N, C-alpha and C positions, 0 to 999 in steps of 0.2 A: 576356465574353473575347474576344480576337481570335482567329482561326481561324489556323492555323498554314501558312505558305509549304508550296504543292504547284507542283513544276516538273517537267513530263514530263521526263525521259531523255534527256540527246542523246548519243548513242553517238558517241564519237571514234575518231581511225581518226590514225596519229602519221605517216601517211608522206603521205598524199594526203586533199585534200577532197572532196566530192563537188560542188564546182564554186567558183568566183573568188566568185560573189556570196556561198553560205553561207561559207568561208573570210574574207571581208573582215568578214560580218558578225559573227563569233567573235573577230576580234582585238578584243580590249579592254586596257583599263590594266595589268589581271592578267597578262594575257599578255606586255608589255610588260615589266612588272615581274622576272616569274619569269624572259624570256628573257636579262634584261641579268645578274641573277641568276648564271646557269648557265653564261653566255658570258665575263664580263668578270673572273669571281670573282681566277682565276689569273695575270691575262695585264695588269693593271690596278693601279695606285696604290691600296690601300682598295676596289679591285674589288666585293669581294666587301659593300660599303656602297652600293653604289648602287641596287642594285635591292631589298635589305634596307630601304634608307631610302626605296623609293618605297609599299614596303607597308606599312611604318609609315603614313605620310601619309596613303594612301588607306583604312587601318584606321581611321584620325583622322577621316578628312571621311565615311566611313559609317557611323560609330559612332552616333552621334542618331537615324540614321532606324533601323538595323537595330535599337537597343533599343527604340524606338519600333513594330516591325515584332512586337516579343517573337517571334521567331521560334526555337522549340527548335533549343539546340544538340545537335548526334547525343554520344551518350555517349564515342565515341572521342574525338572534340574535347574535349569537357569535361574529362575525365580528363588529356586532355595539358596543358591550360590549365593545371588543378591542379598538376600537375607544375613546369611553368616559373613557375609563382608559390612553389611549395616551395622550387626550385633558388634562384632569388632570395634567397629569405629565407635560404637556405645560406649564399650569397655575403654575406650580409648580416652574418655572423658575425665579431665582430671588427672589424665597419664602424666605431666607436669603440676605438680599440685605443692604449693609452698615455693616456685622454684628449682623444685628440687625431680627428680624422674623417679618415680615408683618401679621401681621392677619387680618386687614380689607380687603373692598372690594380691588378687585385683587390679594389678598394676600392668607392667608390657608382657609378664608372664601371662597372664589369659590373653592378650592381645595377640602375640605369636603363638597359642595355640589355637584360636580362631582362623587364624591364616593359616596354618598347619593344617587345619578342616578343610582350609578351599581345597588342598593338595590331593588329600583322600576322597574326597568329590570327583575329580578329575581321573581317580585310579577307579570309581564305580561308573565312572560313565564310560572307559575302556572295555573294562571288563566283570559284568557283573556274579555272583556266586548263586553255585545250586541251590537247590534248594533240601539238598541232601545233607549239607553243610549246616546252613540255616537250622535245619532239624534237629539234628543232632548235637550242635552248638547249644541250640536252646535247652534240650531233655535233657544233657550232659552238665549242664550250666546248671538249671534248675534242683538237680536232686545232688549236686556239689555245695551247693549253696545250702540246702538244707542238713548236711550231714555235717557240714562244718560248724553251722548254727548250733545244734546239738553237741556237737563236740567243745563250742565253748561254754556251754550253759552247764551241760552233763560234768564233764570232766576239767577244764577249769574253773568252774565253777563263779562265772561272771552272773551277775543278776540278770543280764541281758545280754544279748547276742549283738557284736557290734562289725565281727569280719575286722577287718584291716582299717575303719573308719570309726562314725559312731554311729551309735544304733539307729539314730532314725534315719542315717543313708542308708545302712546296712538293710533296715526293714523294708524302704519306701522301692528300694532298686530292685530286690528281692521279690518284693510282691509285685513289679512289674513284669520279672521274669514269668513267674506265674502264668498271670496273663497270657504271654507272648505265648505259653506251651500247650493253656488251655484254648488257642483261636488258632494253634497249629495241631491240635489235637482233634477240634473239631471239623476243620477245614479238611483233615483227612477223611473222618468220617468210615474208618474200616476198621476191622480187627488187625492186628497184626501187631510185631515190636517198636513199629514206629507209633502207632497211636499209645502205645503202652507205656513206651520210654515218655512221651510230649505230657502224660498223665502222672507217672511219677514224677518229671521233673515241674509239675503245677503244685503238686504235693511237696516237694521239696520247697519251692520256693513258697509256697505259704506258711509252712513250719517256721523258717527263716524268720517271716516279718512276723508271724505270732511269737515267738521267742525273742524279738528284739522291740516288743512291748510299742512298737510305733506308732500310734493312735491313729496319726493324721493321714496313714497310708489305711488302716482300717476302715475311715470315714469313706474315703474316696473308692475303696471298691467294690461297694452295692451299683455306684454307677457306671464304674466299668464295666462290671460284668452285665448289666442290663445293654449296654451298649453291646457288646460284644453277642451275648447269645442273640438279640433281635437280629443282626447284621448274617452270624453264623451259625443260623439255628440248623438243626439235622436235618430239618424237614420244612424248610423256609418256602422252597418251591409248590408245595403241596398244602400248608395251612397259608389259610386267610390273615390278613394283617390284625385284626384284633386278637385271633388266637394264637397268634405269635406271638405279639404283646404282653397275652394274659400268661404265656407258659414261661415266660422270660420272667416275668415279675415275680410270678409263684416260684420259679427253680430260686431266683435272688434272694427274695423273703425265707424261703427253706432254708440255705447256705447262712445268710442274714442269723438266722433265728439259732440255727445251732453251734454256727462259730463263737456266736455271744454267749451260748450254755459252758464253753468252755472258763472252767475259771481264772487263767491267765488273763484272757479278754473280760469276762466279766467285772473281776477286781480292777483292770486298769480302766474301763468305761467308766464303770461307776464312780471311782477316782476323780476323773476327768470333769463329770457332770458338777460333784461336792465342788471342786475345784475353779470349777466356772460362776458358780454362784458364790462362793465363797473369794472369789477373785479380788476386788478392793480391799477385803479386811485383812488379808493373806496375802500381800505383795510380792514379799520374799521368797516365802517358803511354798508355793505351788508354782509346778510348770507354766498353767493357765492363768492364773496372774501374773506371770514375769512376761509372759508372752503380751498381756493385753498391755502392760506398762512399757514395753518396747514397741510396741505399734503405736501409741500415742506418742512416744520420743521421736520416732521415725517421721509418723506424720510432720510433726513440729518440726522435724529439721529440714522436713525437703519445704515448707511455707517460706523458711526463712530465705533459700534459695531455688523457686519452682524452676527453673526454666535449665540450671546444667548441677541443682544440687550442691551440698556442701562438701562431697568427696569426703575420702575412707578417712584421711588424716583427723578433718575436725568431728566428722561423723563420731571417731574414738575419744578426741579431745573431751568433747563437748560432755561425752557421757560422765567423767568426773565431778562437773558441775550439777548433771541431774541426779548423781548417787546423793551429793551431798543434799540436796534440798528435796531429797527424798521421794522424788518423783520414779527413780529406778532402785532395784535391789543392787545391794551391793556386786552379787557374781554377775553382772549385767555387763563391767568391764572386764572378762574372760571372753566375750563373744565379738563377733567383727560384723556381726549381723544383725536384722532386725527380727527375725526368724517370719517373713514373709516376704517373697519373692519382690513383690509388685511395690511394697510399701520402703524394701530396703533398695529398690533402683532411684523409689523417688528422692529417699532421703539422700544419696549420695550423688547419681547423674540426674536429676529432675527428671522435667515433662520429655525431653530431648532422650535420657534414657528409658522412660516408660514406653516412648513409641518405638525402641530399636526392639526392644522384649516384647513389643506387643507383636510386630510385625514377624520377630522370630518364631513365634509361636504361631501366628496366623495364618503366614503365607506355606507352611507345610501343612496345617490342617486341610484349607483351603482346596490344596491339590491333592491332598488324600479324598477330601468328600466327594470332588469331582469326577478323580476316577472309578469313586465306589461307586455313585451314581453311574456313571459310563461302565463299568462291569456290571449292575444290575440289569439296563437299559438291553445289555447284548444279550445278557441270560434270559430275557425275558421272550427271546425270537427266538425260531430253532436256527441251531448253529450245526454247524459239522463236528466232530467229536474234537477234533483236533483243536479246532478254537473254544468250543465252550470250556475244558478241561484248563486252558490257558486264563481266559477271563474269570473262574476260580479263584485260581492262584492270583492274578492280578488283585479281585477282591478281599483276598486272603491279605495281602501286603499292604489295602490301603486298609483296612481291619485295624492289623497290628499295627500301622502307624498313627493313626485316628489314637488308639490308646496310650499311644507313647506320648503324644502333645495331649490329652485328657490327664493323663497320669500324672505327668510334672507339674498340669494348671493347678491339679487338686493338692499333689503333694505342697506345692508353694504357696499355699494359704495359711502354711505353719512351719513351715523350714525352708529357707532359701536353699535351694538343690544345686545354685549353680554357685553359691559361696565355696563350693569344694571341686577339688579338680575332678573326682570320680563322675560329678553330675554333670558338669558342662561337656566331657568326655563320651558319657553311654548318650546324653541327648545326642549330640552331632553326629555321633556313628551311627544310633539305632536309626535317628528320622536320615540321614543317607542312604541307609542300609536297603529299608522300608519303600524308601521312596525309588530306589534303582529298581526294585524287585519289581515295583506295578508297573512303573514308568516305562523299561525295557520290556517288559513283562506282556503289553498289549502285543496280540497277532497285528501283522502292519505293519509295526514299528521300524520306520529306516530312521540310521544312523545310531542302531542298537550296540553295546559294547558286543563283545565275542563272547560265547557261551558254550564250548566245547571247541571246534576247530573251525576256525576260518582263516581264509588265505588272506598276502599281503595288502589285498587290495580289496577287501571285507567281503569277497566274493565266498560262498563256501566249498572248501576244497576237501570237504569229507569221503575217505574212501568207502568200502566195503570189505567184510573180510575176502582174501581170497583174489581182491582185482587190484589193480595198481591204480595209483591216484588220477594216473590221466589215461583211466579206461583201459579195454580191453586192448586198445590198439591193434596194432598190423603185425603183421609175422614177422616184416621188417625192421621193426621199430626196436632200438636196442634194450638191453633189459638196464634200467639205472639204479646202481647200487650207493648207497652212502654209508663210508667208514666214520665211526665216531671210534675216538682213541686218546689216548693222554697225548702230550705234547713234548713229553720226557725221553723221548727215543731209548725205551726201553725194548725186550722182545716181543712183546706185545704190540709196537710201534712198527715194529721190520715186518710183521707177516701181515701188517691193514696195509703195510706200504706195498710189499710183495702183491697181495691180492687187488690193490689200486693199478697195478701196470697194463698196461693196453692191453685186451682181451676180444678177439671176434665177436661180437655180439652184444658187447655189455661197454657201457660208460657207467665211468667210476669217479666218485668225488670224496676225500681225503678232509675229514675235519679232525684238524688238531684239539685237544683241550690245552689251552697255554700254561707254560711251566715260568719259574720266574726267571730259568736262565734264557741265553741271547738265540737264538735258535734262526738267525737271518740267513745265516749261510747255507743253512741244511734246506731250507723252505725253497732256496733259491736252484739248489743242487734239483730238488723235487721237479720243480717247476720243468728245468731244463731234459728230464727224463719224460717229461711227456703226461705228470700228474699233476690233475688238477687239486691244488688244497685250498684251505680256507683253516682260521681259526677262531675260537670263541674264547670267553673268559675263563678264567678260572677265579673269579672275584668271589660267588658264592655258588650253592647247588641252582639257587633260585635262578640267577641269572645265566649260568649255563644253560640249565631248561630253555629256558624262552628264546636263545639265542639261537639254540639246536632247533625248537620250531620253528624259528624265523627263516633258519636258512632249509629246513623242509618244506616248508609254505613255496620257496621262490626256487628250490632247484627242484620240486617235486619227484622224490625217489620211487620206486616199485618197491624195491627191500631196504631196511635199514640194519645196520650189522654193528652193533656195540661190543666194544673188545675192551676187558678187562676191569677190576676193579678199582674206586666206585663208576666211574667214566659211564660201565653197562646199565647203571641205574639212572643218572640223569641223561643219558642220552634216550632212553626206551621211553624216559615219561618225557621230554619232549619232541616225540615223534608221534608219541598218543597224542599231545595235545595237536597235531598238526593233521593229524587223521591218516600217518602209513597205517596200510594196513598189514603187512607181510615186515617181522623184525626178528633178529636173530642175535644171539646171546654169544660171544667166547670168551671163556672163561680161561686165565692165562697163566693161574697158580693154584696150588693144593689147598695152602694158607692165608688167604686174603682175611683181612683184619676185619671180618664179619660180626656187627654189634648184632642184639637181638635184633633191634628194629628194622636195621639196613637187610640182615636175613629172612624177616617177614617183607620188607619189601621186594626181594629178589624174587621171593614165591610167589606172591600177588603178581608179578610182571611176568612170571613165568605162563602164567596161564594163558596170558595174550601175545606167548612169543610163540612163534613157530619152530624153531631146535634152539637147543642150546650146545654147544659143540665145547667138548675140553679138550684143550692143546697135547695132551697126554691120556694114556688109560686111566691113569692116577686122578687126574683132575677131573676125569671123567667119573669116576667112583667116588668119589669127596661132594661132586655133585648131587650126586643122588642120594650121598647119607646123607645131607644136610636138607633133602627132602622136596626136592627138584622133581619132575615129573620122569621116570625112568624111558619112557618110552619117547620123551620130546632129545631126551641126551644119547649125544653120540661123542667118538674120540676120533679126531682129525690129529696125527703128527704133526707139528711143525718143521717144516722142512727147508733149508738155506740153497741160494744159486752157487750151484757145483762151479760152473762156469767161475765164478769169480774165487771159489777159495780151493787153489789148485793146491798141488804137492808142495811149493816151494821150493828152497835149499836142498841140497844133498845133505843128509843126515852126517857126516863130517865136516861140512862147512858149517854148520849150526854152532850157536851159541848155548854155552851152559848154564842156561837162562832160565828162569819161570816168567809166562805170563798171566795175569785173570785178567779177562776181557768180561766187564763186569759194573755196572755204577754202582755209585755208593747210594746204597739204601738202608732201611732196616733190615730189608730182608739177605743182604748178603754178608757174608762176614771176614768179611777183608782183615780184621782185626787178629785169626786164629793165622791165618798165612803171615801175616807180621811176624806175630810169635814164632812161628813155625823157621822163620829166616833167622830171627835170634838165635833158637838152637842149634840151628846149622852152622852158625858159626861159632860155637862152644865147639863140633866137631871139625872145625879146621876149613868148612865150605861156605862161601860167599860167593853163591850166587846172585845175581842180577836180578830182581824182582819187578816186571815193570806190571804197573795196574793202569789197565787202558780201559777209563770210562768218566764219564763225567756224575753226574747225578748231586744227590744233596750236597752241598758246599758244608752244614756243619757235619755230616758222617766223616766227609773227606778230610778234615779240620784234625777229628776226633784220631782218626788213623795216623794223619801227620805226626800226631803229636806222640803217640803211641809208638812209632818208629823211633821218635826222637830221643823218648824216654829208654826204650833198650836198644840205643844206640847203632842202629841199622839204619840211619835217616839217608847217610850215601848210599846203601845198596839197594833200598827200595824206591824206583823212583815213580811218581807221581805224574800219570801222563796225559789226564784228562780224555777230552776227545781225540781219537787219531782215526784221520780219513782215511790213510791206508792200511786199516787193520790184516788184511791178508799178508803184506809183507813183514808186517813185525812179529804174526803167528808164524811165517815161513819162514824167519831167522832163528827162532830159538827151539827148542826142544822138551819143554817141557810146560801143560799147557793146565792150569789147578781155578776149578770152580768150589771155592768155600763158600758157603752157603747154608742158612736156615731152611729154604724151603725153596721148592719149585714146581711149576709146570712143565715145564723141556726146557733146560737149559742152551739156549743158542748159542751162546759164546763159547762153551766148551765143546759144542758138535763144529762150529765153526774151524779154532785152533785143529781141532782134530782132523779135521777135512783136510787143513794143511802140513798134516804130518805130526804134528805134536803128539806126544803122548800124556793120554788124560787120566787126571787126577780129579777126581768128585767127594764132595761129602755124601756119606750114605744117607741118603734122604731121598723121598719120593719127587719123581721128576728128574734124577741125577739116574736114579737106578736103570730107567730105562734106556737111559744111553749106555751105562758100561757094563759090561758082566765083570766083575772083579777077577783080576787075574787073567784076564783073555781078551777084554778090549779096552783095558784100562784098570784103571786101582779106587777103592773106596774106602773109606777111611773113614771113623767114627766123628760123629755130630762134634763139634767146637775141641775136636782133640787135636792141641797144638803137638805135641810130642809124636802123635801116629803119624800124623802128617810130614812133620820134620824126618822121620826115622823114614819113610816112603820116600821123601823126595832125595837124600840122601843116599838110600840103596840105589836109586833110578842114576843120581851122578857119579857115582860111582861103578857103575853096569851099565856102561850107554848100549851095547847091544842087547841087553835085554831090553830097555827100552825103546831100542828100534824096533823089535820084535813086536813088543805090542802098541805101539806106533804103527805100523802099518797094518795089524788085525783092525785096529781101530779104525783107521783111514776106513780102510775098506767096507768094515760095519756101517759106518755114519753115511758114506756114499751111497750105500745100497738101499738106506733104511729111510734120509730125511732130505729127501731129492723136492725143490721146490713145486718142480713141475708135476710131479703126483700131488702134493699137496694142492697145487693150486685147483689142479684137474676136479680132487673133491670135493671143494669148496662150490666149485662151478656149479657141477651138478648138485649139488643143494640147494645152491642161489636157483637156480632156472628149473628146481622141479619142486614148485607150493605141498609142504604137506598136507596128504590129505585130498 
C-alpha cells in the first residue's frame, strides 16, 4: 500500500514573499490559472472560462499521476466533490425532455460543465495556489471591474454597467469580488502595497456594483459585511464578543447610510420600495411586480409536478398561456428562469432538484464553518508563530468561502445566478479555491498538494542557496549536472552534448526538448557514446516546465544548465519548481526573439541564476545591453573536437564546390546563397552547393522552391542530416555561412578546421571567427551579388583561396578548441559564485 503524501506546510503571505527567488519558485501554473480566473472574469468576453479551462486541463494532465499516487483526498474536498457530482445529477433531470436530448443551456451543456468542474477539483488536490496569486488576482480583478464599469457608463453611455453579461449578474459578482478584497485586506492587517491594492480592488468592485444598479446585491451586502467584520475584525483577539459585535454593526450601519445617500442608490432603492407597494396594480411596468408574478407562476408549475418539476421546455411553453390569462406580463417570454434560485429549481426539477441545490450550498457552507471554528479553537491557545500564521490564513479562506456561499444565497433570492454560465463557473471555482486553501493550509495536513517544491514521493526536497539538493555530500561525491537544451540539434545542442561527455568527478544528464523531426538514430548514437539522455515534451511551455521539474526531482542535480532561447526560460522555471539551488544560463545567439514579456522573464530569472554565459563576446555584450547583471555575465567561446575535424583532402584533390553546414531556420540565410549560385551561373561558373542540415521543413521547402525558380535546382543539393560532415567539408574548397545573426557559428568553424576557405556574413558572431582578408572573407548582410563576386573570385584564384584557408584553419584550431571550452565550463560548474 502506497504511503500517503506528506508535505511540510509553507505559510503564505499575500502581500510580500520572503525574497524574489522564493516568490519565483512558488509561481506555478496553478497560480497563473487562479490569477487569470480572478482578474479577467468580469472584464473579458467569457473571461470566467479562461482560468477555469486552465484548471480543467491541469486536472486532466495530472489525473493519472494523482490516481497512481493514491493520495487520500481530505474529507471536505471529498464531500464537495460529491456535492458537485450530485448537482450535475440534478441538472440532468429532464435531460431527455419530450423525447429529445436537451443539448444547450440548462441541458447537457450544464451537466458537462459540472463534470469538468470535478476535474478542476482534482487539480486543486494536486497543487494549491499561493496566497500571492489569490491576493493579486482579487485586487487587480476588482480594480479592473470598477474601471470597466465606469467606462461602460461614462464613455459607452450605458444606463447600467453590464460587463459582458447582464447588469444583475455583473453587479452581483462584482460585489462579491469587493467583499473578497475586503476580507484579504483585513486579513493582512498591515500597511503596504498588498493591503492598499486590496482596498482599491474593494472600491473597484463596489463601484461596479453601484453602476450596475443591482439592488438584490445591495440588500445582501450588509449581511455579508456583518459576517466579515465579525470574524476578521483587526482587533478580534483583544475585543470581547459584544464589543466586536457592536463594532461590526456600527461599521455596517455607517457604510449602509453612506451608500444609501448616494443618488444612484437612493433613487434605485426608493423606486424598488414603490414598486413593491404597487406590485399588483402595475404588473407589467415594474421589475418588482414582474418578479412577484414570475414567482407565483414558478410555484404553481412546481406544484403541478412536485417530484421532478415540469422541465425547461414546459416551463417556457406554459408561459404563453399564463400571459394570455394575464398572470404574467408579455416580456416574461424573453426570460428562461423565475428570478429566484429555489423557485426556478422547484418549477423545473421539483423537490429532487431542490435537494440537490440544498446540498450544493450546505456542503461547502458546513465545511467552511467547521474549519472556521477549528481555526478559532487553535488560535485561542498559544501556538508557535508558524502554526498561528497558518491558522489565521485558514480562517481567512474559510471566511471567504462562507461569504461566497452566503452571497450566492442572497443574490439567488431575486436572480437565478445558475441560469448563466458565469454564475455556475464562478461559484464552482471560487468555492473550490477557498476550500482548497482552507483544507490544505491547516498545519500537519496529510496528503496536501504541493506548494513550492516537492519530490515525486511527496517528501520535501527543497534545497537552500549554495547547497546541492542532496546536501553537502562528501568530497568523493560526483558533481551532478543536468543540461537542458533544444532537441533540434543546433549549435546549442552540440555544445550541451560536448559538455555531457564523461569527465572525472562529474555526472551529467542531457535533457532534450523534443522537436517534430525524428531523432531516434541520434539518441542511439548519444547512448553509445556513454551520454545519458532524456527527452521532454514541447507541446506547451507549461508541460515542458512540469516535466523538467519532475526530472529534477528524480535525478536531483547539483547544477542545472539551461541552453538557448526559449528553453532557458522553461528549463529554469522547472528547476526552480523542483528546488535546484544552482542554475546557469547559456545564451547562444545575439538576436533571439525576445518579446517584452520574455525579456522580463529572463531578467527576473537572472536574479536567481548563478552565472549567465554568452558563447561569444558579442553575445555577452548583448546580454548586458538587455539588462542582465554585468557581474554575472561572462563569455566562453564555443569549441569543437579538433580530433574529429581534421585537415581533409589535399587542396588540389578537392572539389570546386561550396558547403553550407547550417540547419534550415529563420535565423539562417540560405536564400542569399542560392541567389548567389544563380549569379555565378550567369558568370559561367556552376559549382555544386551542398546544403547540409535539417531544421524546419517549411524553410527547406521555401529554399527548394527558390532554387527551382532560379534554375539552379540541379546545382544546389539539399542533403539533410549528414552523419559524416567532416568528410564532406574535407573534400570541398569553400565553406559559407550566410546568416542573419549568430552567437558563434560552429558550422563555419568546423568547416574551416577541415581546411575550407571560410566566407561569412558580416554580422556579430561571425566577426569573431573571421578577420576579413586574413582568415576568411566577410560579405555584407543579404547581399547576394557581393557573395557571388567573392565566391567567383576564389573559384578563379584557387591559390589565394588556399592561402586564406590555411591561415583560417590555423586560427580556428588555436582559438576554438573544445578542451579549452570544456575546462572553462567545468571550473564554472565546480566553483559556486560567491
